Backbone as a ProteinNet text record, in pm:
[ID]
protein_1_A
[PRIMARY]
MKNNIENKAEDRRKNKLISKLPLFSSPFSVLLFLFLSSVLFTSCEDVIDVKLNDENLNLFGVEASITTQDEPGVFLYKTLQVNQDTEYPGISGAVVSVSDNASPANSVTLVEDEQKKGFYSVPQNVSFKGIAGREYTLTIQAEGTTITAKEQLARVEPIDSIRVFPSMRGNKLFLAVFTYGKETPGIGNFYKWDVFVNDSLLTNGQRLAVASDEFVDGNYISGLEVYTDFHNTDKAAEERKINLGDTIYVKHTSISKFAYYFYFQMINQSGTGSLFSVPPANIKSNFTSSDGKPVLGLFTARDVSVSNKVIVDQKIEDQLRKLK
[TERTIARY]
3100.2	3117.8	3258	3285.9	3487.5	3438.1	3589.1	3528.7	3630.4	3613.8	3698.4	3604.2	3675.1	3629	3738.4	3716	3876.7	3844.2	3999.8	4021.7	4079.9	4037.5	4051.3	4210	4221.3	4362.2	4322.8	4390.8	4364.1	4233.4	4373.1	4316.7	4216.5	4107.8	4014.2	3894.7	3907.6	3830.9	3678.5	3648	3536.2	3460.2	3567.2	3485.8	3383.9	3325.2	3254.4	3308.9	3257.8	3372.3	3216.6	3342.8	3256.5	3301.3	3186.9	3176.2	3176.3	3275.1	3263.1	3246	3103.7	3021.2	3038.7	3118.9	3147.9	3006.9	2951.7	2887.6	2850.2	2962.1	2929.5	2990.8	2905.7	2882.6	2965.4	2905.3	2942	2968.2	2979.8	2968.4	2811	2704.7	2569.9	2531	2662	2619.1	2556.6	2503.9	2406.8	2503	2333.6	2322.8	2306.3	2325.6	2257.2	2247.1	2100.1	2097.3	2057.7	2116.7	2091.4	2030.2	1921.8	1875.2	1749.3	1722.2	1624.6	1483.4	1344.1	1235.3	1129	1079.1	981	857	831.6	700.5	638.1	510	433.9	363	360.7	297.7	286.9	174.5	193.5	121.2	46.5	70.9	70	250.9	276.9	444	481.5	647.9	719.1	776.7	858.3	839.4	926.1	887.2	972.4	934.3	1017.3	1053.2	1162.3	1153.5	1188.7	1102.8	1180.5	1221.7	1353.4	1353.5	1297.5	1228.4	1190.9	1298.8	1212.9	1214.3	1159.4	1207.8	1094.1	931.1	986.9	928.3	831.8	882.5	794.7	664.1	593.1	456.9	368.4	251	157.2	123.1	238.8	263.4	191.9	97.9	13.5	160.9	178.3	278.5	161.4	251.2	172.1	278.2	205.8	342.5	230.2	271.4	161.7	243.2	214.6	283.8	153.8	211.6	65.2	213.6	203.4	247.7	217.9	257.2	260.6	201.1	201.3	156.4	63	45.9	-9.7	-96.8	-235.8	-370.9	-301.3	-306.4	-224.2	-326.2	-206.4	-232.5	-179.5	-231.6	-195.7	-215.2	-90.6	-107.3	-94.8	-190	-240.8	-226.3	-99.6	-104.2	-49.7	-44.9	-9.3	189.9	246.3	341.1	372.5	392.9	478.8	597.7	641.7	802.7	900.3	989.5	1098.3	1159.2	1081.1	1073.1	1008.6	870.1	760.3	770.4	817.8	861.1	686.4	587.4	482	432.5	373.1	317	293.5	305.4	268.3	116.3	-31.9	-108.2	-234.5	-298.9	-286.9	-453.2	-471.7	-635.5	-711	-834.3	-964.8	-1008.6	-1096	-1159.7	-1172.3	-1069.1	-977.7	-1074	-1040	-1095.1	-970.1	-969	-865.5	-881.5	-821.2	-838	-736.9	-703.8	-569.5	-618.4	-553.2	-643.7	-490.2	-501.8	-389.4	-371.7	-315.7	-305	-373.6	-431	-488.1	-612.2	-623.5	-742.6	-850.9	-976.1	-1031.9	-939.8	-918.9	-825.3	-912.6	-843.1	-888	-896.5	-983.8	-954.4	-1039.6	-986.4	-1036.4	-1028.3	-1147	-1137	-1114.8	-1070.8	-993.7	-1103.5	-1128.5	-1171.4	-1059	-1092.1	-1013.5	-1020.2	-926.1	-929	-1021.7	-1107.8	-1139.2	-1048.4	-923.3	-849.4	-705.3	-698.7	-577.1	-640.3	-628.6	-692.7	-626	-634.4	-524.3	-443.6	-514.6	-506.3	-589.2	-576.3	-635.4	-629.8	-728.9	-688.4	-790.7	-777.3	-892.3	-1075.6	-1145.6	-1234.9	-1253.2	-1349.3	-1344.2	-1438.1	-1335.1	-1397.6	-1353.3	-1232.6	-1160.4	-1062.8	-1009.2	-846.9	-800.4	-731.2	-597.7	-527.1	-469.7	-277.8	-265.7	-105	-21.3	-45	74.8	36	149.4	271.2	390.9	354	425.7	408.6	327.4	275.2	168.8	211.5	126.1	179.9	39.4	62.1	-68.6	-36.8	-161.7	-156.5	-259.2	-166.7	-281.6	-378.5	-490.7	-509.5	-577.3	-542	-637.1	-656.6	-804.3	-882.4	-858.1	-777.1	-800.8	-836.2	-928.2	-901.6	-934.1	-944	-972	-889.9	-809	-636	-666.2	-621.1	-603.5	-422.9	-409.3	-274.7	-243.9	-170.6	-163.1	8.4	0.7	132.4	177	206.7	202.8	338	387.6	454.4	456.8	574.4	576.9	618	524.8	529.1	612.1	771.7	832.3	847.3	923.9	888	1036.8	1048.3	1147.5	1186.6	1289.3	1331.7	1292.8	1256.6	1218.5	1334.5	1325.2	1501.6	1489.2	1623.8	1626.2	1654.7	1734	1766.6	1848.7	1828.3	1920.3	1962.1	2053.7	2133.6	2206.7	2208.6	2251	2385.7	2463.6	2635.4	2713.4	2828.9	2893.9	2945.1	2973.8	2988	3131.7	3200.9	3349	3354.2	3307.8	3279.5	3297.8	3269.3	3272.5	3359.5	3432.5	3551.8	3494.4	3357	3295	3242.7	3195.4	3177.9	3051.9	2938	2790.7	2725.2	2600.1	2533.7	2539.2	2507.2	2460	2358	2272.4	2184.3	2228.8	2263.9	2323.7	2202.3	2166.5	2092.3	2111.9	2017.1	2164.2	1992.3	2104.1	1961.1	2001.7	1911.7	1967	1912.3	1981.7	1933.7	1867.3	1750.1	1612.4	1767.7	1742.6	1853	1787.6	1920.4	1870	1855.1	1937.6	2026.8	1876.9	1854.4	1746.8	1732.5	1747.1	1659.9	1674.6	1618.4	1664.9	1547	1606.4	1598.4	1614.1	1471.5	1517.7	1469.8	1532	1553.7	1475.3	1333.4	1293.3	1337.4	1353.2	1453.9	1339.7	1293	1209.9	1281.3	1272.7	1293.2	1200	1129	972.1	887.9	887.2	752.8	763.7	882.3	818.2	986.5	938.6	975.7	1159.5	1287.4	1438.3	1471.6	1416.3	1493.6	1416	1304.6	1190.9	1240.2	1326.6	1266.5	1481.8	1558.3	1673	1760.3	1715.5	1829.3	1738.8	1802.7	1704.3	1858.1	1799	1915.4	1828.4	1927.7	1848.3	1970.3	1944.9	2038.9	2015.1	2127.9	2092.1	2155.6	2150.9	2217.4	2287.6	2377	2439.3	2582.9	2618.7	2745.3	2695.6	2612.3	2573.5	2479.4	2415	2308	2327.2	2210.5	2144.4	2249	2368.5	2431.6	2334.1	2355.7	2369.2	2441.4	2364.3	2460.3	2430.9	2538.1	2583.2	2644.4	2549.8	2571.3	2593.7	2441.9	2458.6	2446.7	2540.1	2472.4	2429.4	2250.6	2190.7	2109.1	2201.3	2164.3	2316.2	2361.6	2455.8	2369.3	2402	2352.5	2468.1	2491.2	2568.8	2547.9	2607.6	2560.8	2707.1	2657	2784.2	2798.7	2896.4	2913.7	2967.1	2981.5	2912.1	2767.6	2675.3	2520.8	2514.7	2551.4	2494.5	2338.1	2357.5	2192.5	2084.8	2083.3	2023.6	2004.3	2154.2	2111.4	2116.4	2152.5	2139	1989.7	1996.7	1867.1	1874.3	1942.6	1982.8	1979.7	1907.5	1969.2	1883.9	1999.7	1944.5	1820.7	1787.6	1658.2	1545.5	1587.4	1522	1498.1	1420.6	1334.1	1326.5	1440.8	1494.1	1425.5	1338.7	1332.2	1359	1355.2	1357.6	1243.5	1214.8	1094.5	1230.9	1226.7	1339.2	1264.1	1193.1	1141	1252	1108.1	1180.5	1121.9	1209.9	1164.7	1137.7	1162.7	1160.1	1256.4	1343.3	1426.1	1466.9	1252	1260.2	1327.1	1217.1	1229.3	1356.2	1487.9	1637.8	1692.4	1628.2	1731.7	1678.1	1528.3	1450.9	1507.3	1565.1	1650.2	1752.3	1867.3	1995.3	1991.9	1908	1885.1	1897.1	1790.8	1769.4	1931.3	1969.4	2090.4	2237.2	2163.7	2229.8	2213.2	2122.8	2050.9	2050.7	2038.6	2083.7	2246.3	2327.6	2498.5	2457.1	2383.3	2351	2340.3	2340.5	2220.8	2312.7	2444.9	2460.5	2426.5	2470.5	2490.7	2460.2	2582.7	2603.6	2562.3	2513.1	2521	2352	2367.3	2305.2	2129.8	2011.3	1878.6	1905.7	1889.9	1863.8	1713.6	1723.1	1608.3	1568.5	1392.4	1312.9	1334.4	1347.7	1351.2	1207.5	1332.9	1141.8	1130.5	954.2	866.9	820.6	757.2	712.2	530.3	473	337.8	350.9	240.5	238.3	72.8	68.8	-43.8	-148.6	-251.3	-323.1	-298	-219.9	-205.7	-86.9	26.2	176.8	251.3	185.2	309.6	294.8	487.5	563.4	427.5	463.5	389.6	488.2	497.3	654.4	594.2	704.8	683.1	703.1	637.2	679.8	579.4	559.1	460.1	494	531.4	624.3	515.8	552	460.6	601.9	608.6	665.1	587	733.7	740.8	736	683.2	799	824.1	916.4	967.9	1009.9	932.9	947.2	1084.2	1142.9	1261.4	1217.9	1322.2	1294.9	1342.1	1262.3	1294.6	1447.8	1515.4	1651.6	1580.2	1647.2	1681	1781.6	1800.3	1932	2008.6	2024.8	2041.5	2176.8	2235.9	2302.7	2478.4	2428	2561.5	2580.7	2479.7	2529.8	2567.7	2496.7	2533.2	2739.9	2770.2	2836.6	2972.7	2905.4	3047.6	3117	3035.2	3058.7	3212.9	3258.3	3377.4	3330.8	3355.6	3331.3	3467.4	3440.4	3560.7	3588.4	3709.5	3732	3792.6
-522.2	-402.1	-351.3	-246.6	-216.7	-110.5	-67.1	18.2	134.3	256.6	312.2	434.4	533.3	576.1	624.5	588.9	553.2	715.4	774.6	943	931.7	1038.4	1033.5	1142.7	1140.3	1236.5	1366.4	1472.5	1616.7	1622.2	1595.9	1608	1530.8	1451.4	1328.3	1391.4	1510.7	1506.3	1510.2	1560.7	1587.7	1482.1	1405.1	1223.2	1125.7	1074.6	1011.6	948.8	1002.9	958.2	851.1	733.6	568.7	584.7	542.8	547.9	384.7	344.1	265.2	253.2	240.4	248.7	139.3	195.5	106.2	55.1	-32.8	-62.3	-59.9	-15.9	22.6	195.2	275.1	398.6	420.2	366.1	416.8	244.5	279.9	161.1	95.7	161.4	124.4	18.8	31.9	-101.8	-45.5	65.7	60.2	7.4	-21.2	-68.7	-5.5	57.1	84.3	-10.4	-32.6	-122.8	-108.3	-70.5	-26.7	-160.8	-172.2	-233.7	-216.2	-231.3	-174.9	-280	-151.6	-180	-245.6	-369.2	-333.2	-367.9	-343.8	-374.6	-241.7	-227.3	-68.5	-65.7	4.3	-64.2	106.2	143.7	322.6	402.2	319.9	422.8	315.1	280.8	222.7	258.9	318.4	326.9	252.9	150.9	-20.6	-4	-42	-82.8	-250.8	-338.2	-492.8	-522.5	-578	-661.6	-809.5	-876.7	-1032.8	-1118.2	-1167.7	-1258.6	-1390.7	-1410.9	-1542.6	-1659.5	-1804.9	-1895.5	-1898.1	-1985.7	-1938.3	-2083.3	-2163.2	-2295.8	-2238.2	-2147.1	-2090.9	-1916	-2025.9	-1932.1	-1909.5	-1802.4	-1839.3	-1840.9	-1793.7	-1775.2	-1655.8	-1634.9	-1576.8	-1429.3	-1275.8	-1188.9	-1084.6	-1026.4	-964.3	-836.8	-734.4	-625.9	-613.8	-522.9	-467.2	-396	-333.6	-239	-203.6	-169	-91.3	0.2	127	217.5	321.6	323.6	438.1	623.6	578.7	717.7	716.7	598.2	556.4	402.5	463.8	328.1	201.3	80.3	-15	-21.8	-80.5	-89.8	-225.6	-258	-400	-434.5	-458.9	-506.4	-683.4	-661.9	-820.6	-906.5	-1008.1	-996.4	-1136.7	-1182.9	-1270.5	-1311	-1402.7	-1371	-1423.7	-1348.7	-1399.8	-1451	-1500.8	-1501.3	-1391.9	-1467.8	-1334.9	-1188.9	-1257.4	-1197.1	-1114.4	-1142.3	-1060.2	-901.2	-824.8	-686.7	-618.4	-683.1	-539.9	-597.4	-455.8	-496.4	-610.9	-641.4	-789.2	-737	-870.7	-811.6	-841.7	-751.6	-728.7	-824.2	-893.4	-973	-906.4	-959.3	-842.9	-936.1	-875.7	-984.1	-1046.6	-1009.2	-1086.1	-1040.9	-1122.4	-1047.8	-1029	-905	-844.7	-774.8	-813.4	-796.5	-782.3	-656.6	-650.9	-597.3	-725.1	-724.6	-675.3	-658.3	-630.8	-749.6	-706.6	-860.4	-806.5	-668	-613.4	-717.6	-689.4	-749.8	-657.1	-663.6	-694.8	-674.9	-788	-735.6	-612.6	-539.9	-487.3	-512.5	-481.7	-558.9	-446	-446.2	-397.9	-433.9	-434.6	-548.3	-415.9	-432.6	-315.9	-340.7	-281.7	-272.4	-241.7	-247.1	-279.5	-148.3	-73.2	42.5	58.9	77.9	131.5	140.8	236.8	266.5	153.9	97.8	-21.1	-149.8	-218.3	-343.9	-407.9	-527.1	-574.9	-500.5	-366	-338.2	-247.8	-262.2	-276.9	-138.4	-124.5	-18.4	-17.4	84.5	98.2	165.5	173.2	182.5	312.3	444.5	588.3	596	673.8	726.3	648.9	546.7	413.3	491.6	465.1	535.4	340.8	327.1	219.6	235.3	357.5	327.2	196.7	176.7	114.4	156.8	84.6	142.1	88	135.8	66	-61.4	-159.8	-230.1	-357	-332.6	-439	-486.5	-678.1	-714.9	-730.3	-722.7	-688.9	-837.3	-873.2	-1022.7	-976.9	-963.3	-950.7	-1093.1	-1081.4	-1229.1	-1210.7	-1294.4	-1265.1	-1404.5	-1411.7	-1514.8	-1473.2	-1557.9	-1530.5	-1639.9	-1688.9	-1789.8	-1913.6	-1914.1	-2051.9	-2121.6	-2003.6	-1995.4	-1864.5	-1913.9	-1848.8	-1810.3	-1721.2	-1602	-1549.1	-1522.3	-1526.4	-1444.5	-1324.6	-1325.4	-1255.9	-1229.2	-1127.4	-1082.9	-924.2	-828.6	-769.9	-753.7	-691.6	-555.3	-451.8	-297.2	-253.6	-169.7	-221	-23.7	-33	119	176.7	311.3	375.7	527.9	518.2	631.9	762.3	862.6	1019	1029.2	1109.6	1124.2	1307.2	1309.4	1439.1	1578.8	1572.9	1657.1	1529.6	1627	1589.7	1728.9	1691.2	1809.7	1757.5	1886.7	1808.8	1892.1	1837	1869.7	1784.1	1801.2	1753.2	1590	1515.1	1381.1	1343.6	1284.8	1254.6	1136.4	1102.9	948.1	1011.3	1124.3	1170	1311.6	1295.3	1385.3	1521.1	1555.7	1614.3	1707.3	1588.3	1600.2	1537.2	1543.4	1504.6	1576.1	1651.3	1638.9	1487.9	1478.6	1386	1379.8	1334	1379.1	1240.3	1329.2	1268.2	1327	1182.5	1223.3	1166.7	1255.8	1287.3	1232.4	1140.4	1097.7	978.6	944	786.9	710	537.4	422.7	404.3	290.3	261.2	203.5	147.3	75.4	-83.6	-198.7	-322.9	-338.8	-489.5	-540.9	-634.8	-579.7	-661	-565.6	-465.8	-316.8	-322.6	-323.1	-281.9	-98.9	-104.4	19.5	63.7	164.4	165.2	357.7	353.9	508.9	570.5	665.7	687.3	846.9	920.8	1022.8	1025.5	1223.8	1252.8	1401	1429.9	1566.4	1581.9	1745.4	1801.8	1731.4	1668.1	1559.8	1461.8	1397	1286.9	1154.1	1065.7	991.9	975	1019.4	950.1	823.7	768.6	613.2	477.4	522.1	471.1	337.5	195.5	99.7	149.3	221.4	257.2	254.1	274.7	261.8	320.4	169.9	142.6	183.6	215.6	253.9	141.5	51.7	-23.2	-6.2	-14.4	-120	-194.5	-239.6	-337.7	-223.1	-252.3	-186.7	-248.2	-356	-501.3	-381.4	-272.6	-241.4	-87.5	-68.7	92.8	57.4	-32.1	-24.7	93.2	178.7	282.9	383.2	395.3	464	591.5	758.4	863.3	826.3	863.3	807	1037.1	1046.8	1150.6	1159.9	1179.8	1261.8	1122.6	1012	899.9	971.7	860.4	912.1	804.8	848.4	784.1	770.7	864.6	932.4	961.7	916.6	1010	1049.9	1154	1220.8	1135.4	1030.9	1034.1	1052.8	1095.3	1123.2	1107	1087.7	1162.7	1348.3	1309.8	1455.7	1543.2	1479.8	1481.9	1517.9	1526.1	1508.3	1538.4	1649.6	1717.6	1761.8	1863.2	1921.1	1742.8	1682.7	1611.6	1497.4	1406.1	1325.3	1334.7	1510.5	1557.7	1536.8	1440.5	1435.8	1495.6	1602.7	1705.3	1829.4	1920.6	2045.6	2162.9	2314.7	2471.1	2487.8	2455.4	2528.8	2382.7	2233.2	2167.9	2170.4	2077	2047.4	1935.2	1889	1768.1	1727.5	1575.4	1550	1401.8	1343.7	1170.6	1113.7	1026.5	928.3	807.8	812.3	686.2	652.1	503.6	376	274.5	194.5	1.8	-83.8	-150.9	-304	-427.9	-503.7	-615.2	-647.8	-778.3	-863.6	-919.7	-989.4	-1017.5	-991.6	-823.9	-754.3	-721.9	-687.8	-666.2	-759.2	-832.5	-1018.4	-1023.4	-1005.5	-964.5	-910.8	-778.6	-682.7	-714.7	-764.8	-814.6	-912.9	-990.1	-1091	-1017.6	-948.8	-864.1	-799	-714.6	-721	-776.7	-944.6	-1013.2	-1093.5	-1088	-1111.4	-1025.1	-873.6	-772	-789.5	-846.8	-890.9	-1007.1	-1045.5	-1147.4	-1140	-1241.4	-1220	-1219.7	-1236.2	-1254	-1395	-1368.6	-1426.8	-1628.1	-1641.4	-1800.1	-1864.5	-1720.1	-1744.7	-1831.2	-1930.4	-1972.8	-1911.8	-1942.2	-1836.8	-1878.7	-1729.4	-1763.4	-1804	-1828.3	-1880.8	-1752.9	-1776.8	-1706.2	-1677.9	-1565	-1473.2	-1521.5	-1595.4	-1598.1	-1548	-1533.8	-1388.3	-1454.5	-1353.9	-1377	-1417.9	-1507.9	-1510.5	-1692.7	-1713	-1869.9	-1875	-1978.8	-2012.2	-2157.7	-2157.1	-2310.3	-2373.9	-2333.4	-2428.5	-2511.9	-2430.6	-2515.4	-2468.6	-2402	-2317.6	-2181.8	-2133.9	-2021.4	-1899	-1759.6	-1646.7	-1517.3	-1468.1	-1380.9	-1216.9	-1153.8	-1031.3	-1016.2	-920.2	-909.8	-770.7	-802.4	-723.9	-651.4	-570	-477.1	-403.3	-381.7	-264.1	-209.1	-19.8	-3.9	106	205.8	294.5	425.7	544.3	643.7	748.2	796.4	968.1	1036.1	1123.4	1247.6	1291.8	1419.6	1478.4	1618.7	1738.3	1852	1890.6	1969.4	1993	2085.8	2035.1	2107	2138.5	2285	2356	2359.2	2316.8	2344.1	2473.8	2541.8	2740.4	2730.2	2835.4	2871.2	2804.3	2850.6	2781.8	2659.1	2602.9	2434.3	2441.5	2417.1	2409.6	2461.8	2589	2657.4	2598.1	2440.9	2381.6	2252.7	2242.5	2107	2174.9	2096.9	2123.6	2117	2192.7	2206.6	2155.2	2074.9	2033.9	2102.5	2114.6	2251.2	2197.3
1137.6	1115.6	1137.7	1089.4	1115.3	1221.3	1314.3	1395.7	1359	1231.3	1270.6	1158	1105.1	974.7	915.5	792.3	745.6	633.7	676.5	660.3	470.1	404.3	290.6	268.4	160.7	230.5	85.9	131.8	161.7	-2.7	-109.8	-195.1	-354.7	-177.2	-194.5	-55.6	-27	36.9	4.3	-145.4	-165.5	-223.5	-236.2	-230.6	-143.5	-170.3	-93	61.3	132.8	278.7	320.8	324.2	352.6	572.7	569.4	727.8	757.9	833.9	883.2	1025.7	1105	1174.4	1335.8	1443.9	1536.4	1586	1645.1	1686.3	1861.5	1928.9	2057.4	2036.7	2063.6	2037	2241.8	2291.7	2454.8	2548.1	2671	2775.3	2728.9	2775.5	2720	2617	2540	2450.7	2357.1	2262.7	2234.4	2058.1	2019	1863.4	1779.8	1658	1559.5	1448.6	1416	1362.5	1209.6	1146.8	985.7	883.5	832.8	749.8	690.5	586.8	468.3	503.8	498.9	533.8	422.5	399.9	281.3	335.9	489.2	562.4	572	455.7	487.9	637.7	774.8	884.6	916.7	846.3	869.3	989.2	1074.4	1243.2	1344.5	1308.5	1460.5	1350.4	1539.2	1500.5	1429.9	1452.7	1443.2	1283.6	1222.5	1072.7	1090.1	1061.4	1058	957.6	901.9	795.5	851	749.9	806.5	767.8	684.2	553.6	572	443.3	467.3	383.7	407.4	309.8	271.4	101.4	20.1	59.8	110.2	165.9	285.3	315.3	442.5	394	326	259.3	353.5	295.8	393	482.2	507.3	720.4	811.4	912.2	990.9	985.5	981.8	1016.6	1105.9	1183.3	1292	1342.8	1318.7	1408.6	1498.1	1600.5	1704.1	1805.3	1894.9	1972.9	2085	2164.5	2279.9	2381.5	2408.2	2471.6	2558	2659	2734.1	2662.1	2567	2494.6	2398.2	2319.7	2241	2249	2201.8	2181.6	2118.5	2117.4	2033.8	1898.2	1818.3	1693.6	1617.4	1570.3	1485.2	1300.9	1265.2	1116.5	1119.2	1088.2	1053.2	911.9	864.2	690.1	676.6	553.3	491.2	451.8	437.3	375.9	312	170.2	10.4	7.7	-137.4	-170	-170.3	-115.9	-111.1	-205.4	-361.9	-442.3	-515.1	-457.5	-443.2	-421.4	-458.6	-373.7	-407.4	-315.7	-296.6	-156	-93.2	-1.3	67.1	198.2	211	235.9	193.4	222.4	331.6	402.9	508.4	533.1	619.8	642	714.3	611.7	722	766.9	863	948	1079.1	1136.3	1261.4	1351.1	1441.5	1607.7	1703.7	1704.6	1770	1920.2	2017.6	2151.3	2228.7	2347.4	2383.6	2500.9	2626.3	2775	2846.1	3015.8	3078.8	3193	3282.9	3418.7	3548.4	3495	3689.7	3719.4	3814.2	3894.4	3923.3	3827.6	3690.7	3600.6	3511.6	3348.8	3326.9	3240.9	3136	2979.2	2881.2	2784.5	2683.6	2551.4	2467.6	2336.8	2228.1	2072.4	1978.6	1903.9	1794.4	1697.9	1586.4	1509	1337	1232.2	1193.6	1082.8	1059.2	972.3	847.2	813.3	692.2	534.4	576.5	502.8	460.9	571.1	539.3	561.4	455.6	525.6	597.3	728.5	806.6	887.4	894.8	1050.7	1160.2	1306.3	1379	1461.2	1518.9	1609.8	1708.6	1836.8	1909.7	1846.5	1909.4	1788.4	1927.5	1830.2	1855.2	1994.6	2093.7	2173.4	2278.2	2235.7	2365.7	2381.7	2511.9	2551.1	2583.2	2550.8	2620.7	2643.7	2646.6	2677.2	2726.5	2701.1	2811.4	2942.2	3042.4	3187.8	3268.1	3311.6	3322.4	3428.9	3409.6	3546.9	3445.1	3430.8	3351	3276.4	3252.9	3145.8	3052.1	2887.8	2831.9	2757.7	2688.6	2619.6	2491.3	2392.4	2251	2200.1	2132.2	2092.5	1933.3	1884.9	1744.6	1698.2	1654.2	1585.2	1400.6	1338.3	1196.8	1129.2	1063.4	960.9	997.6	1063.7	1178.6	1296.8	1327.9	1398.5	1550.2	1665.5	1723.5	1741.9	1811.1	1797.3	1889.6	1950	2117.2	2119.1	2230.1	2255.9	2343.9	2512.8	2604.4	2599.3	2663.1	2665.3	2791.7	2865.4	3004.5	3013.2	3022	3001.1	3098.8	3136.2	3236.9	3210.1	3321.3	3352.4	3311.7	3249.1	3191.6	3264.8	3294.6	3377.8	3307.7	3299.7	3242.1	3162.1	3072.7	3001.7	3094.1	3080.4	3116.6	3015.9	2925.2	2770.9	2687.7	2575.4	2472.5	2415.8	2325.7	2294.4	2154.8	2031.6	1900.7	1877.5	1878.3	1813.4	1730.9	1647.8	1558.2	1626.7	1574.6	1647.4	1634.6	1714.1	1728.3	1601.9	1633	1473.1	1323.9	1331.3	1181.2	1191.9	1293.6	1305.5	1255.1	1342.1	1292.3	1182.9	1123.6	976.2	959.5	1074.3	1131.2	1231.3	1202.2	1336.1	1387.6	1496.7	1658.5	1719.6	1757	1860.7	2018.6	2089.4	2260.7	2324.5	2400.7	2540.6	2659.8	2772.4	2893.1	3022.4	3126.1	3210.4	3255.3	3412.2	3484.8	3398.5	3445.7	3364.3	3544.9	3524.2	3606.1	3659.7	3749.2	3884.7	3854.8	3858.7	3870.3	3752.4	3702	3584.3	3467.6	3365.4	3300.6	3273.7	3200.8	3117.8	3019.5	2894.4	2784.8	2759.3	2649	2548.6	2446.9	2378.5	2208.2	2218.5	2126.1	2163.2	1970.4	1991.8	1866.3	1808.1	1721.9	1729.7	1584.5	1674.7	1556.9	1517.7	1363.2	1288.9	1262.6	1287.2	1243.2	1249.6	1350.4	1411.3	1315.2	1197.5	1167.7	1212.6	1208.8	1258.9	1176.4	1208.7	1146.4	1139.7	1283.2	1264.6	1187	1164.8	1133.6	1053.7	1031.3	869.3	863.6	855.1	850	922.5	1049.5	1198.1	1292.9	1387.1	1553	1605.8	1704.4	1858.3	1945.5	2017.9	2087.2	2168	2380.7	2442.4	2519.3	2611.6	2754.3	2854.6	2965.4	3070.5	3113.4	3108.8	3160.3	3204.4	3161.8	3216.3	3279.3	3271.7	3348.7	3502.6	3438.8	3625.3	3691.1	3665.1	3690.6	3758.4	3662.6	3670	3540.7	3597.5	3492.7	3380.8	3267.1	3176.7	3067.2	3074.3	3002.2	2850.1	2744.1	2640.4	2555.4	2548.4	2474.2	2333.2	2269	2056	2040.9	2037.9	1975.4	1857	1789.6	1593.3	1547.5	1473.4	1405.7	1217	1214.6	1051.9	935.7	931	804.6	669.9	590.4	492.1	391.3	230.4	157.8	144.3	144.3	205.3	91.3	-54.9	-178.8	-215.7	-128.1	-109	-38.4	2.5	139.7	135.2	50.5	75.8	29.4	-28.6	-81.8	82.5	112.8	199.8	383.7	390.9	497.4	614.5	683.2	739.6	886.6	915.6	996.8	968.9	948.4	893.9	939.6	924.4	996.7	979	1051.8	1176.7	1178.8	1171.9	1205.7	1369.4	1401.9	1528.9	1598.3	1670.3	1641.2	1882.7	1881.5	2005.1	2022.8	2083.2	2090.5	2197.4	2185.9	2241.6	2342.5	2461.4	2515.3	2605.4	2532.1	2572.4	2581.9	2684.9	2727.4	2652.9	2637.5	2555.1	2652.3	2599.8	2712.3	2598.9	2713.1	2625.6	2487.7	2476.3	2391.1	2282.6	2293.7	2188.4	2139.8	2290.1	2286.4	2133.4	2189.4	2100	1949.7	1978.5	1840.3	1779.6	1766.6	1664.2	1676.4	1725.7	1793.2	1635.5	1627.1	1505.5	1397.5	1360.4	1243.8	1185.9	1271.1	1201.3	1221.5	1267.6	1194.9	1056.1	1098	956.5	786.6	858.6	726.3	676.8	736.8	728.8	630.6	605.7	546.8	398.7	264.1	186.1	13.8	51.8	-78.4	-222.5	-324	-338.3	-325.5	-240.2	-212.4	-16.1	-17.2	128.3	194.2	225.6	330.1	299.5	287.1	310.2	491.6	496	668	730.2	867.1	875.7	1006.8	983.6	1029.5	1155.9	1201.5	1304.4	1457.3	1536.2	1617.6	1696	1671.1	1699.2	1849.9	1898.8	2044	2026.2	1905.2	1917.5	1916.3	1964.5	1945.6	1826.6	1808.6	1710.3	1763.7	1737.4	1802	1648.9	1560.2	1400.9	1430.4	1600	1538.9	1433.3	1364.8	1247.8	1300.2	1262.6	1338	1300.1	1386	1310.2	1336.7	1230.4	1205.6	1278.3	1285.2	1358.6	1469.8	1635.7	1721.5	1791.2	1909.8	1976.9	2099	2072	2227.8	2291.1	2388.5	2504.3	2556.1	2562.5	2594	2695.3	2762.5	2885.3	2737.9	2735.8	2686.9	2714.5	2753.9	2839.3	2680.2	2667.6	2540.4	2622.7	2534.4	2562.6	2545.1	2537.5	2499.3	2388.8	2312.3	2177.2	2173.2	2053.6	2036.6	1861.6	1871.9	1719	1673.7	1553.1	1472.2	1463.3	1556.1	1515.8	1455.8	1414.7	1337.5	1404.8	1598	1655.4	1645.1	1690	1657.5	1453.2	1405	1265	1210.9	1288.4	1293.6	1347.5	1404.6	1526.3	1385.1	1282.5	1142.3	1083.6	1070.2	1017	846.5	806.4	634.3	561.3	451.9	409.2	338.1	251.1	146.1	25.8
[MASK]
++++++++++++++++++++++++++++++++++++++++++++++++++++++++++++++++++++++++++++++++++++++++++++++++++++++++++++++++++++++++++++++++++++++++++++++++++++++++++++++++++++++++++++++++++++++++++++++++++++++++++++++++++++++++++++++++++++++++++++++++++++++++++++++++++++++++++++++++++++++++++++++++++++++++++++++++++++++++++++++++++++

């Protein structure tokens, strides 16, 4: 990925702007992950697209999460050939449970959604939200196989605030979302930011922002750019994601080291795929299976801090540089 924005001559200003995005927008090492997704996971915020070799067919895949704000959700499916452009088939009839390492341990058995095959959630009138500092174990029994995964739910510092104003990376042509807040002291923290516009997840499946604290341990982070609304300026009306009157907020979340590097592998794979490319290896998941076969997907446990809400008013909109 190139590290600059290509400037067009004035007589071509109205043509498509080609953005060569930098991987790192600050010392916080934020990685903006751009990739297409083919997994429909309606009840969880992450959409994971894992490239498969044709020889690795009929494997289990699991997408699962628990947060301090949301009940656990699990989607269990079987893999398809890479040339099959359909949803992954969900698996019914599994026994799915989540437990923690408290003493005594707490656990809950999930039930399958009647409307979505293979999706499991907590029963009605049951609450089992994550608690920072605890380790969570997901156990799935399906088709004679037991699948397990463990994740530590790390605490995240509360986000102070967010602001919306033009990004310098696009020469003030595009609005961006910036966060402000203190980084948790102690090396080895990892983060993910979910950006919402009008209560819809903006970063779902196409762009993810994650970071490690390697260079900023314990510092106050002022103006971290976690989303930039890059678009074709000739088609702003259709392609802009952030518009006048929209309401923006951010969920600042902790993720594990494993999840951070899982996403890192995803962006590496998204850069491959030419006609002559070597088929990519499956991304290693944090699941193990009793039959010894690989299991695809990811189980995440996240602490969540929700920001203030910002309404894109005329004052913010007027800061954008208009093409003539």
